[in-house]
Structure formats: C-alpha cells, structure tokens
All heavy atoms as an XYZ file, in Angstrom:
715
protein
N      33.336   -102.809      6.556
C      34.033   -101.651      5.993
C      33.128   -100.993      4.942
O      32.631   -101.665      4.048
C      35.340   -102.134      5.362
C      36.151   -101.055      4.730
S      37.755   -101.719      4.238
C      38.704   -100.265      4.407
N      32.921    -99.681      5.037
C      32.034    -99.008      4.087
C      32.607    -99.018      2.671
O      33.819    -99.020      2.468
C      31.921    -97.590      4.628
C      32.927    -97.438      5.696
C      33.449    -98.788      6.057
N      31.689    -99.008      1.732
C      32.062    -98.977      0.328
C      32.664    -97.600     -0.004
O      32.129    -96.574      0.410
C      30.793    -99.221     -0.497
C      30.994    -99.272     -1.972
C      29.684    -99.535     -2.717
O      28.604    -99.458     -2.106
O      29.765    -99.802     -3.902
N      33.777    -97.557     -0.753
C      34.359    -96.249     -1.088
C      33.450    -95.467     -2.048
O      32.731    -96.042     -2.858
C      35.686    -96.606     -1.757
C      35.534    -98.011     -2.218
C      34.546    -98.670     -1.293
N      33.519    -94.156     -1.924
C      32.733    -93.303     -2.809
C      33.390    -93.185     -4.180
O      34.614    -93.292     -4.303
C      32.592    -91.907     -2.202
C      31.619    -91.866     -1.029
O      30.954    -92.890     -0.780
O      31.543    -90.821     -0.369
N      32.558    -92.965     -5.188
C      33.004    -92.775     -6.569
C      32.250    -91.582     -7.149
O      31.323    -91.062     -6.541
C      32.750    -94.024     -7.450
C      33.537    -95.230     -6.947
C      31.271    -94.338     -7.525
N      32.657    -91.193     -8.345
C      31.938    -90.151     -9.079
C      31.416    -90.754    -10.372
O      32.170    -91.357    -11.135
C      32.848    -88.980     -9.400
C      32.150    -87.943    -10.325
C      33.044    -86.794    -10.654
N      32.998    -85.869     -9.528
C      33.249    -84.573     -9.622
N      33.568    -84.032    -10.782
N      33.188    -83.802     -8.565
N      30.123    -90.600    -10.583
C      29.477    -90.978    -11.836
C      29.201    -89.698    -12.615
O      28.595    -88.768    -12.071
C      28.157    -91.704    -11.567
C      27.197    -91.840    -12.747
C      27.772    -92.763    -13.815
C      25.837    -92.322    -12.277
N      29.663    -89.650    -13.851
C      29.281    -88.573    -14.761
C      28.525    -89.231    -15.898
O      29.045    -90.128    -16.559
C      30.511    -87.821    -15.298
O      31.267    -87.326    -14.189
C      30.088    -86.656    -16.189
N      27.276    -88.814    -16.088
C      26.433    -89.408    -17.124
C      25.900    -88.302    -18.023
O      25.455    -87.261    -17.534
C      25.276    -90.179    -16.489
N      25.967    -88.533    -19.330
C      25.403    -87.616    -20.311
C      24.164    -88.291    -20.875
O      24.246    -89.358    -21.483
C      26.405    -87.313    -21.411
C      27.569    -86.519    -20.905
C      27.671    -85.165    -20.832
C      28.797    -87.029    -20.377
N      28.890    -84.804    -20.298
C      29.596    -85.936    -20.004
C      29.297    -88.317    -20.171
C      30.858    -86.073    -19.464
C      30.555    -88.464    -19.623
C      31.325    -87.347    -19.275
N      23.010    -87.666    -20.649
C      21.730    -88.251    -21.025
C      21.261    -87.584    -22.318
O      21.091    -86.366    -22.377
C      20.688    -88.072    -19.906
C      19.399    -88.780    -20.261
C      21.239    -88.575    -18.568
N      21.075    -88.401    -23.348
C      20.657    -87.932    -24.664
C      19.176    -88.250    -24.861
O      18.703    -89.290    -24.430
C      21.442    -88.664    -25.768
C      22.918    -88.497    -25.676
N      23.628    -87.757    -26.569
C      23.826    -88.987    -24.794
C      24.919    -87.790    -26.254
N      25.052    -88.534    -25.170
N      18.464    -87.385    -25.554
C      17.057    -87.593    -25.856
C      16.290    -86.297    -25.666
O      16.866    -85.209    -25.738
N      14.999    -86.403    -25.409
C      14.183    -85.218    -25.113
C      14.137    -85.095    -23.598
O      13.208    -85.576    -22.939
C      12.777    -85.362    -25.704
C      11.981    -84.054    -25.640
C      10.673    -84.124    -26.392
N       9.791    -85.160    -25.872
C       8.992    -85.031    -24.815
N       8.976    -83.902    -24.139
N       8.226    -86.022    -24.429
N      15.172    -84.448    -23.046
C      15.350    -84.417    -21.594
C      15.434    -82.999    -21.032
O      15.684    -82.833    -19.842
C      16.593    -85.240    -21.172
C      16.341    -86.725    -21.381
C      17.840    -84.797    -21.919
N      15.226    -81.996    -21.874
C      15.192    -80.619    -21.382
C      13.773    -80.085    -21.481
O      13.049    -80.364    -22.443
C      16.172    -79.750    -22.170
C      17.616    -80.097    -21.874
C      18.596    -79.092    -22.452
O      18.228    -78.032    -22.927
N      19.882    -79.442    -22.411
N      13.365    -79.331    -20.473
C      12.032    -78.730    -20.470
C      10.914    -79.701    -20.119
O       9.746    -79.419    -20.374
N      11.273    -80.843    -19.520
C      10.266    -81.866    -19.200
C      10.316    -82.305    -17.728
O       9.697    -83.285    -17.354
C      10.424    -83.112    -20.119
C      10.106    -82.756    -21.553
C      11.818    -83.720    -19.989
N      11.080    -81.586    -16.895
C      11.193    -81.953    -15.483
C      12.242    -83.016    -15.207
O      12.284    -83.580    -14.111
N      13.113    -83.266    -16.179
C      14.095    -84.335    -16.030
C      15.102    -84.036    -14.927
O      15.422    -84.916    -14.130
C      14.833    -84.571    -17.355
C      15.737    -85.756    -17.331
C      15.257    -87.021    -17.610
C      17.079    -85.624    -17.003
C      16.083    -88.126    -17.566
C      17.911    -86.718    -16.954
C      17.416    -87.972    -17.240
N      15.618    -82.810    -14.853
C      16.607    -82.484    -13.815
C      15.979    -82.582    -12.426
O      16.605    -83.087    -11.495
C      17.198    -81.086    -14.037
C      18.097    -81.018    -15.267
C      18.608    -79.619    -15.511
N      17.473    -78.720    -15.678
C      17.466    -77.432    -15.325
N      18.522    -76.879    -14.765
N      16.398    -76.689    -15.522
N      14.739    -82.092    -12.277
C      14.046    -82.185    -10.987
C      13.892    -83.655    -10.591
O      14.137    -84.033     -9.440
C      12.678    -81.501    -11.085
C      11.903    -81.642     -9.817
C      11.938    -80.800     -8.733
C      11.017    -82.711     -9.460
N      11.122    -81.280     -7.731
C      10.539    -82.468     -8.156
C      10.585    -83.850    -10.112
C       9.667    -83.310     -7.504
C       9.704    -84.688     -9.460
C       9.252    -84.416     -8.170
N      13.449    -84.490    -11.530
C      13.254    -85.920    -11.277
C      14.577    -86.573    -10.869
O      14.628    -87.355     -9.909
C      12.677    -86.579    -12.533
C      12.432    -88.039    -12.395
C      11.287    -88.648    -11.961
C      13.343    -89.100    -12.691
N      11.441    -90.023    -11.974
C      12.703    -90.317    -12.420
C      14.662    -89.129    -13.174
C      13.312    -91.547    -12.604
C      15.274    -90.367    -13.356
C      14.597    -91.555    -13.068
N      15.648    -86.233    -11.580
C      16.968    -86.793    -11.272
C      17.415    -86.379     -9.871
O      17.924    -87.200     -9.107
C      17.993    -86.346    -12.325
O      17.570    -86.798    -13.612
C      19.383    -86.890    -12.014
N      17.213    -85.110     -9.533
C      17.587    -84.622     -8.205
C      16.833    -85.392     -7.124
O      17.424    -85.812     -6.125
C      17.291    -83.125     -8.098
C      17.583    -82.541     -6.742
C      17.253    -81.034     -6.717
N      17.503    -80.502     -5.396
C      16.612    -80.489     -4.408
N      15.391    -80.972     -4.598
N      16.924    -79.988     -3.226
N      15.530    -85.590     -7.326
C      14.733    -86.319     -6.329
C      15.244    -87.741     -6.141
O      15.356    -88.229     -5.011
C      13.258    -86.327     -6.738
N      15.558    -88.437     -7.231
C      16.067    -89.813     -7.133
C      17.437    -89.831     -6.449
O      17.711    -90.692     -5.612
C      16.207    -90.463     -8.521
C      14.932    -90.538     -9.358
C      13.814    -91.389     -8.798
N      13.040    -90.774     -7.754
C      12.087    -89.827     -7.925
N      11.799    -89.360     -9.113
N      11.418    -89.354     -6.885
N      18.304    -88.881     -6.793
C      19.638    -88.837     -6.188
C      19.556    -88.579     -4.692
O      20.271    -89.213     -3.901
C      20.488    -87.775     -6.883
N      18.678    -87.671     -4.282
C      18.534    -87.386     -2.854
C      17.981    -88.593     -2.111
O      18.392    -88.867     -0.976
C      17.653    -86.153     -2.644
C      18.279    -84.823     -3.076
C      17.254    -83.695     -2.987
C      19.518    -84.514     -2.250
N      17.051    -89.329     -2.726
C      16.543    -90.552     -2.112
C      17.666    -91.559     -1.871
O      17.627    -92.326     -0.907
C      15.483    -91.196     -3.007
C      14.185    -90.445     -3.063
C      13.227    -90.951     -4.126
O      13.579    -91.876     -4.887
O      12.117    -90.411     -4.204
N      18.659    -91.556     -2.759
C      19.795    -92.486     -2.650
C      20.922    -91.928     -1.778
O      21.919    -92.611     -1.546
C      20.340    -92.815     -4.045
C      19.394    -93.630     -4.926
C      19.863    -93.613     -6.371
C      19.295    -95.058     -4.403
N      20.786    -90.691     -1.315
C      21.809    -90.091     -0.459
C      23.037    -89.614     -1.216
O      24.115    -89.483     -0.631
N      22.888    -89.314     -2.506
C      24.015    -88.887     -3.332
C      24.128    -87.369     -3.350
O      23.150    -86.657     -3.135
C      23.845    -89.401     -4.767
C      23.749    -90.923     -4.907
C      23.410    -91.297     -6.348
C      25.040    -91.583     -4.463
N      25.317    -86.874     -3.639
C      25.535    -85.451     -3.858
C      25.895    -85.247     -5.327
O      26.333    -86.178     -6.009
C      26.672    -84.901     -2.971
O      27.899    -85.569     -3.300
C      26.357    -85.096     -1.498
N      25.705    -84.020     -5.803
C      26.068    -83.734     -7.185
C      25.128    -82.739     -7.812
O      24.563    -81.871     -7.141
N      24.912    -82.893     -9.133
C      24.044    -81.962     -9.846
C      23.585    -82.563    -11.165
O      24.169    -83.526    -11.673
C      24.740    -80.622    -10.096
C      26.007    -80.720    -10.906
C      25.983    -80.681    -12.305
C      27.250    -80.847    -10.288
C      27.145    -80.769    -13.049
C      28.420    -80.931    -11.018
C      28.365    -80.887    -12.405
O      29.515    -80.978    -13.142
N      22.521    -81.967    -11.698
C      22.029    -82.272    -13.039
C      21.958    -80.945    -13.778
O      21.342    -79.994    -13.281
C      20.655    -82.936    -12.981
N      22.603    -80.873    -14.939
C      22.722    -79.606    -15.664
C      22.348    -79.768    -17.129
O      22.772    -80.727    -17.779
C      24.159    -79.088    -15.559
N      21.545    -78.811    -17.625
C      21.270    -78.769    -19.052
C      22.543    -78.366    -19.796
O      23.269    -77.484    -19.347
C      20.171    -77.743    -19.366
C      18.793    -78.235    -19.022
O      18.550    -79.423    -18.873
N      17.863    -77.306    -18.886
N      22.792    -79.021    -20.926
C      23.935    -78.681    -21.774
C      23.399    -77.975    -23.023
O      22.261    -78.239    -23.439
C      24.719    -79.933    -22.164
C      25.157    -80.826    -20.985
C      25.969    -80.098    -19.942
N      27.133    -79.477    -20.548
C      27.832    -78.494    -19.995
N      27.480    -78.019    -18.829
N      28.871    -77.986    -20.602
N      24.191    -77.120    -23.636
C      23.717    -76.374    -24.810
C      23.287    -77.260    -25.981
O      22.462    -76.853    -26.794
C      24.922    -75.516    -25.207
C      25.783    -75.443    -23.994
C      25.525    -76.705    -23.214
N      23.810    -78.472    -26.059
C      23.483    -79.362    -27.186
C      22.228    -80.197    -26.951
O      21.902    -81.080    -27.735
C      24.663    -80.272    -27.509
C      25.045    -81.193    -26.359
O      24.352    -81.205    -25.316
O      26.053    -81.913    -26.491
N      21.486    -79.929    -25.848
C      20.239    -80.638    -25.587
C      20.363    -81.804    -24.622
O      19.358    -82.359    -24.196
N      21.570    -82.180    -24.266
C      21.755    -83.260    -23.294
C      21.600    -82.719    -21.877
O      21.632    -81.523    -21.650
C      23.164    -83.869    -23.412
C      23.460    -84.515    -24.723
C      24.880    -85.041    -24.768
N      25.837    -83.931    -24.612
C      27.144    -84.092    -24.400
N      27.662    -85.296    -24.305
N      27.941    -83.041    -24.281
N      21.464    -83.641    -20.922
C      21.575    -83.310    -19.505
C      22.795    -84.057    -18.971
O      22.963    -85.252    -19.219
C      20.304    -83.699    -18.713
C      20.545    -83.600    -17.211
C      19.134    -82.813    -19.121
N      23.654    -83.321    -18.284
C      24.823    -83.926    -17.640
C      24.475    -84.151    -16.177
O      24.019    -83.231    -15.488
C      26.036    -83.005    -17.742
C      27.273    -83.576    -17.063
C      28.429    -82.595    -17.051
O      28.232    -81.392    -17.165
N      29.623    -83.106    -16.917
N      24.671    -85.372    -15.716
C      24.425    -85.732    -14.331
C      25.752    -86.114    -13.696
O      26.467    -86.989    -14.212
C      23.438    -86.922    -14.227
C      23.251    -87.332    -12.774
C      22.108    -86.576    -14.879
N      26.100    -85.450    -12.607
C      27.288    -85.782    -11.831
C      26.804    -86.186    -10.450
O      26.088    -85.421     -9.794
C      28.274    -84.600    -11.743
C      29.432    -84.924    -10.806
C      28.777    -84.220    -13.135
N      27.147    -87.398    -10.033
C      26.713    -87.907     -8.729
C      27.900    -88.520     -8.004
O      28.711    -89.220     -8.619
C      25.617    -88.947     -8.904
N      27.990    -88.250     -6.713
C      29.053    -88.815     -5.884
C      28.442    -89.538     -4.701
O      27.481    -89.060     -4.093
C      30.000    -87.718     -5.393
C      30.768    -87.072     -6.505
C      31.856    -86.109     -6.033
O      32.780    -85.902     -6.777
N      31.767    -85.532     -4.854
N      29.024    -90.699     -4.401
C      28.582    -91.497     -3.279
C      29.051    -92.924     -3.482
O      29.855    -93.210     -4.371
N      28.537    -93.861     -2.676
C      28.916    -95.259     -2.841
C      28.584    -95.752     -4.248
O      27.555    -95.384     -4.825
C      28.076    -95.984     -1.792
C      27.752    -94.939     -0.769
C      27.622    -93.665     -1.549
N      29.459    -96.575     -4.813
C      29.264    -97.031     -6.189
C      27.913    -97.732     -6.373
O      27.257    -97.557     -7.396
C      30.403    -97.963     -6.621
C      30.231    -98.348     -8.091
C      31.398    -99.122     -8.659
N      31.137    -99.374    -10.064
C      31.850    -98.883    -11.050
N      32.863    -98.083    -10.795
N      31.567    -99.192    -12.298
N      27.492    -98.508     -5.395
C      26.214    -99.209     -5.500
C      25.065    -98.219     -5.700
O      24.183    -98.434     -6.538
C      25.961   -100.051     -4.238
O      27.039   -100.972     -4.078
C      24.661   -100.812     -4.325
N      25.075    -97.112     -4.958
C      24.010    -96.119     -5.070
C      24.118    -95.329     -6.371
O      23.102    -95.011     -6.995
C      24.015    -95.192     -3.858
C      23.670    -95.935     -2.581
O      22.889    -96.909     -2.644
O      24.173    -95.556     -1.517
N      25.341    -95.022     -6.792
C      25.517    -94.352     -8.086
C      25.036    -95.263     -9.218
O      24.419    -94.789    -10.174
C      26.979    -93.967     -8.296
S      27.533    -92.570     -7.294
N      25.293    -96.553     -9.115
C      24.817    -97.494    -10.132
C      23.291    -97.546    -10.141
O      22.673    -97.630    -11.203
C      25.395    -98.895     -9.897
C      24.965    -99.921    -10.936
C      25.460    -99.592    -12.331
O      26.652    -99.402    -12.551
N      24.546    -99.514    -13.297
N      22.675    -97.473     -8.966
C      21.208    -97.442     -8.899
C      20.659    -96.219     -9.633
O      19.661    -96.313    -10.356
C      20.733    -97.434     -7.449
C      20.868    -98.774     -6.772
C      20.258    -98.738     -5.373
N      20.500   -100.002     -4.703
C      21.028   -100.125     -3.486
N      21.333    -99.056     -2.792
N      21.223   -101.306     -2.964
N      21.311    -95.060     -9.438
C      20.874    -93.861    -10.146
C      21.045    -94.042    -11.654
O      20.140    -93.714    -12.425
C      21.655    -92.635     -9.666
C      21.276    -91.324    -10.355
C      19.814    -90.977    -10.098
C      22.195    -90.196     -9.903
N      22.157    -94.587    -12.074
C      22.382    -94.834    -13.500
C      21.307    -95.768    -14.060
O      20.763    -95.519    -15.143
C      23.776    -95.415    -13.726
C      24.153    -95.733    -15.173
C      24.070    -94.505    -16.063
C      25.542    -96.353    -15.212
N      20.982    -96.810    -13.320
C      19.927    -97.736    -13.759
C      18.592    -97.006    -13.912
O      17.850    -97.253    -14.861
C      19.770    -98.897    -12.774
C      20.975    -99.832    -12.757
O      21.798    -99.792    -13.699
O      21.093   -100.596    -11.773
N      18.287    -96.086    -12.986
C      17.049    -95.317    -13.074
C      17.061    -94.397    -14.298
O      16.043    -94.259    -14.986
C      16.842    -94.492    -11.804
C      16.489    -95.286    -10.547
C      16.622    -94.407     -9.309
C      15.080    -95.849    -10.658
N      18.205    -93.778    -14.570
C      18.314    -92.904    -15.739
C      18.064    -93.681    -17.030
O      17.499    -93.159    -17.987
C      19.700    -92.246    -15.796
C      20.042    -91.270    -14.669
C      21.487    -90.832    -14.778
C      19.100    -90.080    -14.674
N      18.474    -94.936    -17.051
C      18.342    -95.776    -18.248
C      17.030    -96.555    -18.265
O      16.728    -97.209    -19.254
C      19.503    -96.777    -18.305
C      20.851    -96.126    -18.468
C      22.006    -97.096    -18.276
O      21.948    -98.000    -17.440
N      23.061    -96.897    -19.025
N      16.245    -96.474    -17.183
C      15.131    -97.378    -16.982
C      13.835    -97.108    -17.719
O      12.947    -97.934    -17.699
N      13.681    -95.953    -18.339
C      12.471    -95.708    -19.099
C      11.334    -95.055    -18.340
O      10.323    -94.711    -18.931
N      11.459    -94.871    -17.027
C      10.389    -94.246    -16.250
C      10.687    -92.776    -15.960
O      10.128    -92.194    -15.061
C      10.187    -95.003    -14.940
N      11.575    -92.185    -16.742
C      11.957    -90.790    -16.548
C      10.988    -89.863    -17.273
O      10.291    -90.287    -18.194
C      13.364    -90.538    -17.117
O      13.313    -90.739    -18.536
C      14.398    -91.447    -16.504
N      10.959    -88.595    -16.883
C      10.215    -87.632    -17.692
C      10.880    -87.492    -19.065
O      12.086    -87.697    -19.204
C      10.345    -86.318    -16.914
C      10.790    -86.699    -15.552
C      11.535    -87.983    -15.690
N      10.110    -87.127    -20.062
C      10.672    -86.962    -21.396
C      10.973    -88.302    -22.038
O      10.275    -89.287    -21.811
N      12.039    -88.320    -22.823
C      12.442    -89.551    -23.514
C      13.957    -89.661    -23.482
O      14.652    -88.783    -23.968
C      11.966    -89.499    -24.972
C      12.267    -90.770    -25.753
C      12.107    -90.577    -27.268
N      13.223    -89.808    -27.801
C      13.147    -88.581    -28.328
N      12.009    -87.936    -28.381
N      14.216    -87.963    -28.771
N      14.458    -90.733    -22.918
C      15.889    -90.988    -22.892
C      16.224    -91.933    -24.041
O      15.689    -93.035    -24.120
C      16.330    -91.605    -21.537
C      17.792    -92.020    -21.584
C      16.068    -90.628    -20.405
N      17.091    -91.462    -24.937
C      17.527    -92.302    -26.051
C      18.747    -93.134    -25.671
O      18.827    -94.306    -25.977
C      17.851    -91.448    -27.283
C      16.615    -90.781    -27.851
O      15.491    -91.313    -27.657
O      16.757    -89.721    -28.488
N      19.696    -92.494    -25.017
C      20.909    -93.199    -24.597
C      21.545    -92.456    -23.433
O      21.326    -91.260    -23.258
C      21.910    -93.341    -25.764
O      22.970    -94.201    -25.375
C      22.481    -92.012    -26.179
N      22.319    -93.188    -22.641
C      23.071    -92.602    -21.533
C      24.512    -93.070    -21.669
O      24.784    -94.264    -21.760
C      22.506    -93.041    -20.163
C      23.325    -92.430    -19.030
C      21.035    -92.680    -20.030
N      25.422    -92.113    -21.704
C      26.852    -92.408    -21.743
C      27.400    -92.118    -20.352
O      27.246    -91.004    -19.841
C      27.569    -91.546    -22.802
C      29.067    -91.815    -22.782
C      26.977    -91.800    -24.177
N      28.016    -93.119    -19.735
C      28.467    -92.985    -18.346
C      29.981    -93.091    -18.251
O      30.621    -93.837    -19.007
C      27.819    -94.056    -17.483
N      30.532    -92.357    -17.306
C      31.962    -92.394    -17.014
C      32.120    -92.483    -15.498
O      31.453    -91.757    -14.761
C      32.638    -91.124    -17.548
C      34.134    -91.119    -17.274
O      34.816    -92.029    -17.766
O      34.598    -90.220    -16.542
N      32.967    -93.382    -15.053
C      33.232    -93.573    -13.629
C      34.614    -93.038    -13.304
O      35.559    -93.253    -14.068
C      33.168    -95.054    -13.262
C      31.816    -95.637    -13.466
C      31.351    -96.261    -14.583
C      30.744    -95.645    -12.535
N      30.045    -96.662    -14.402
C      29.647    -96.299    -13.148
C      30.584    -95.165    -11.239
C      28.431    -96.481    -12.510
C      29.377    -95.355    -10.594
C      28.316    -96.003    -11.233
N      34.754    -92.354    -12.166
C      36.055    -91.836    -11.760
C      36.104    -91.742    -10.239
O      35.123    -92.008     -9.551
C      36.310    -90.466    -12.401
O      35.329    -89.537    -12.003
N      37.287    -91.338     -9.762
C      37.443    -91.100     -8.331
C      36.639    -89.862     -7.947
O      36.345    -89.007     -8.790
C      38.914    -90.897     -7.993
N      36.279    -89.758     -6.684
C      35.528    -88.606     -6.193
C      36.352    -87.352     -6.430
O      37.552    -87.322     -6.169
C      35.207    -88.777     -4.699
C      34.629    -87.511     -4.119
C      34.240    -89.933     -4.511
N      35.693    -86.317     -6.919
C      36.346    -85.024     -7.118
C      36.161    -84.157     -5.888
O      36.002    -84.651     -4.774
N      36.144    -82.868     -6.115
C      35.926    -81.926     -5.018
C      34.589    -82.219     -4.356
O      33.638    -82.615     -5.035
C      35.942    -80.487     -5.543
C      37.321    -80.068     -6.030
O      38.315    -80.611     -5.516
O      37.381    -79.213     -6.934
N      34.488    -82.012     -3.057
C      33.209    -82.250     -2.379
C      32.101    -81.393     -2.982
O      32.327    -80.247     -3.354
C      33.488    -81.840     -0.938
C      34.964    -81.857     -0.782
C      35.533    -81.556     -2.140
N      30.926    -81.964     -3.065
C      29.744    -81.253     -3.562
C      28.688    -81.340     -2.471
O      28.401    -82.418     -1.960
C      29.207    -81.914     -4.858
C      30.289    -81.931     -5.940
C      27.965    -81.170     -5.354
C      29.892    -82.736     -7.177
N      28.144    -80.182     -2.107
C      27.109    -80.149     -1.063
C      25.750    -80.346     -1.699
O      25.392    -79.651     -2.648
C      27.166    -78.833     -0.316
N      24.985    -81.313     -1.208
C      23.634    -81.540     -1.698
C      23.598    -82.019     -3.137
O      24.610    -82.476     -3.674
N      22.420    -81.937     -3.742
C      22.258    -82.277     -5.162
C      21.399    -81.180     -5.773
O      20.278    -80.943     -5.317
C      21.583    -83.656     -5.326
C      21.798    -84.229     -6.687
C      22.789    -85.182     -6.889
C      21.039    -83.822     -7.772
C      23.015    -85.714     -8.152
C      21.254    -84.351     -9.037
C      22.237    -85.299     -9.218
N      21.940    -80.503     -6.757
C      21.285    -79.319     -7.303
C      20.950    -79.470     -8.775
O      21.503    -80.330     -9.464
C      22.171    -78.066     -7.128
O      23.400    -78.276     -7.841
C      22.462    -77.787     -5.660
N      20.037    -78.622     -9.209
C      19.729    -78.479    -10.638
C      20.481    -77.257    -11.125
O      20.418    -76.188    -10.506
C      18.239    -78.246    -10.849
C      17.369    -79.393    -10.413
C      15.890    -79.026    -10.493
O      15.483    -78.469    -11.529
O      15.177    -79.271     -9.524
N      21.189    -77.418    -12.237
C      21.913    -76.274    -12.803
C      21.385    -75.967    -14.167
O      20.882    -76.806    -14.856
C      23.410    -76.597    -12.926
C      24.099    -76.768    -11.588
C      25.568    -76.945    -11.774
N      26.229    -77.102    -10.494
C      27.513    -77.374    -10.367
N      28.274    -77.530    -11.431
N      28.054    -77.501     -9.179
C-alpha cells in the first residue's frame, strides 16, 4: 500500500535570499518527485511548501537542514499537515 501524501511547510531562516537557495530547493524537490514551491518572504526567510509521500518530504527537510545549501541556514521551522489543494510541479516564487 502506498504511503499517503502529506504537506510540509518549512520556513528557512538565515542568509537564504539572493544566493540560489530557491533554485537549489526546487532541484532537490524535483529529484524527490515532490510538488510545491519555494518563495522569498519579505522578512528574509524562504517558505518551502512541498507535497508528496512523508518519507520524501522528510528527505527534503533533512536536506534543508543539512548544511550543504547555498547561503547559510540558521534554523528551519517545519509544520506538517494534510495535503492541500493540488500543486502542479515545483516552482520558485
């Protein structure tokens, strides 16, 4: 039986704007087969919304926290929820 899909919403704090962070996140999410987006927030954070199997969303979260990202990640605040409206592909906003 396939694993049910979930929604991961992560707010990434640090020097994550203007350094290719959203592009990097999109590439990792697409490699994992996730849908969603990475968006710059006015306060300097990047918001990442990803939908797919929980195992793959957790892998993306681990990558966001892993230290090999562009820029500098100070902290990641994550929230898990049920899948929302369908999202096509994974985009940078």
